[in-house]
C-alpha positions in Angstrom: -89.4 5.3 -107.1 -89.0 8.7 -108.7 -85.7 10.4 -109.1 -86.1 12.7 -106.1 -86.9 9.7 -103.8 -84.0 7.7 -105.2 -81.6 10.6 -104.4 -83.0 10.9 -100.9 -82.6 7.2 -100.3 -79.0 7.1 -101.7 -78.0 10.2 -99.6 -79.4 8.5 -96.5 -77.3 5.4 -97.2 -74.2 7.5 -97.6 -74.9 9.5 -94.5 -75.2 6.1 -92.6 -71.7 5.3 -94.0 -70.2 8.7 -93.0 -71.8 9.1 -89.6 -71.6 5.5 -88.7 -67.8 6.1 -88.8 -67.8 9.5 -87.2 -70.2 8.5 -84.4 -68.8 5.0 -83.8 -72.2 3.3 -84.7 -71.6 -0.1 -86.2 -75.4 -0.7 -86.5 -75.5 2.3 -88.8 -72.5 1.1 -90.8 -73.9 -2.4 -91.1 -77.2 -1.0 -92.4 -75.6 0.7 -95.4 -73.2 -1.9 -96.6 -73.8 -4.9 -98.8 -72.4 -8.0 -97.2 -70.0 -8.5 -100.2 -68.6 -4.9 -99.9 -65.1 -4.4 -101.4 -63.4 -1.4 -100.0 -60.0 -0.5 -101.4 -57.3 2.1 -100.5 -55.0 2.9 -103.4 -51.7 3.6 -101.6 -48.8 5.8 -102.8 -46.5 2.8 -103.1 -48.8 1.4 -105.9 -50.3 -1.2 -103.6 -53.9 -1.8 -102.6 -55.2 -2.2 -99.1 -58.5 -4.1 -99.1 -61.1 -4.8 -96.6 -64.6 -6.3 -96.5 -67.9 -5.3 -94.8 -67.2 -7.4 -91.6 -63.8 -5.8 -91.2 -65.1 -2.2 -91.7 -67.9 -2.9 -89.2 -65.4 -4.2 -86.7 -63.2 -1.1 -87.2 -66.2 1.1 -86.4 -67.1 -1.0 -83.4 -63.5 -0.8 -82.1 -63.1 3.0 -82.4 -62.8 5.1 -79.3 -64.0 8.6 -79.0 -66.2 10.7 -81.2 -64.6 13.7 -83.0 -66.4 17.0 -82.3 -69.2 17.6 -84.8 -67.4 20.8 -85.9 -64.6 18.7 -87.3 -66.8 16.2 -89.0 -66.7 17.4 -92.6 -68.9 15.7 -95.0 -69.9 16.5 -98.6 -71.9 14.0 -100.6 -72.3 14.3 -104.3 -74.4 11.8 -106.3 -72.5 11.5 -109.6 -75.1 9.3 -111.4 -77.9 6.9 -111.1 -79.0 4.4 -113.7 -81.7 1.8 -112.9 -80.5 0.0 -109.8 -77.0 1.3 -109.7 -75.5 4.6 -108.5 -72.1 6.3 -108.1 -71.4 8.8 -105.2 -68.4 10.9 -104.2 -68.2 11.4 -100.4 -65.6 13.7 -98.9 -64.9 13.6 -95.2 -62.4 15.4 -93.0 -59.4 13.2 -93.8 -60.3 11.2 -96.9 -62.4 10.9 -100.1 -64.5 7.9 -101.1 -65.9 7.0 -104.5 -68.8 4.7 -103.7 -70.8 2.4 -106.0 -74.3 1.4 -104.7 -76.8 -1.2 -105.8 -80.5 -1.3 -105.1 -81.5 -4.7 -103.7 -85.2 -5.4 -103.1 -85.8 -1.7 -102.9 -82.9 -0.9 -100.5 -79.7 0.9 -101.6 -76.5 -0.6 -100.3 -72.8 0.3 -100.8 -71.2 -2.5 -102.9 -67.8 -0.9 -103.7 -65.7 1.8 -102.2 -62.3 3.1 -103.4 -60.7 5.8 -101.3 -57.7 8.0 -100.7 -56.4 9.8 -97.7 -56.3 13.6 -98.3 -52.7 13.7 -96.9 -51.8 11.5 -99.9 -53.4 13.6 -102.6 -54.6 17.1 -103.3 -58.4 17.3 -103.7 -59.4 17.4 -107.3 
């Protein structure tokens, strides 16, 4: 896969992550996550809140209502790709995620996510 195609595939995975949440679509969320996902929130009190793929998918499934598309901010920046790994910054309306992806049998999946609510930090 050439670099352009890799970037398109990575962006599509991150868009599944973002819009799976915004649109309450657990199928889309499930598609983009590696089953061993580790998602961590670094909290102001120096603790870490952690969840796995199954918990995140359940949260998406349990959400009610879809925010209007005009309030669904998303900015995706591919920070780097090396072989079968990639790092991406995804900024949404209320939070920022730094995502690590791996390519498994030709499919990109989110393996790690560390995130912060915007209310907790100024955007850097």
